[in-house]
N, C-alpha and C positions, 0 to 999 in steps of 0.2 A: 352280334349284340355287344355293345360297348358299355363298360361300367362308368357311370358319372357320379361324382361326389358333390353334394350340395355344400357350399362353403359359407353360405349366409343363412341366418335363421329369420323366419318371418316375424316372430314375436321376441321382444327383448326379455320379458318376464313370462315364463311359461307357468303352468299350473304347479309343476313340481317344485320350481324354485320358490314360488310364493308360499306353498305349503311348508317347505323346509324352513323358511324364515319365520313363519307363524309358530311352528312347533318349537323352534329354538327360543323365541321370545317367551312362549308359555313355560318352557322349562326354567328359564332364568327367573321369571316372576314367581313361579312355584317354589324355587329354591330360596328366594328372598323371604317368602311367606313362612317357610319352614324354619329358617334361621331366626326370624323374629319371634317365633313361638317358643323358642328355648329360653327358659328363665334361669339365668345363672345367678347364684347368690352374691350379694355384695360383701366385700370383706368387712368383718366386724371389728377387727383390731386395727388401730391406726398405726402405721409404720412411721417411726420417727427415729432418726439417728443423729446424735449430737456429735459434731466435729469439734475437736479442740482447736484453739487458736494457733497452736504450733504449726499446723499444716498449711496455714494461709501465708502467702508471700505477697508483699507489697510491691507493686510495679510503679516506678516513677516515670 
């Protein structure tokens, strides 16, 4: 009895690969939904910094 190895597959996409792709897509979509549900508060204080004119240089 001799051992033979199959080197080619009959199907390009098997059930396992299709199910893995679907599960990965569902995890990504579920992650986006969870991130969108988080409500972060907007900053109330407006940040403003006044720069003096001494720091600016004119370029000719």
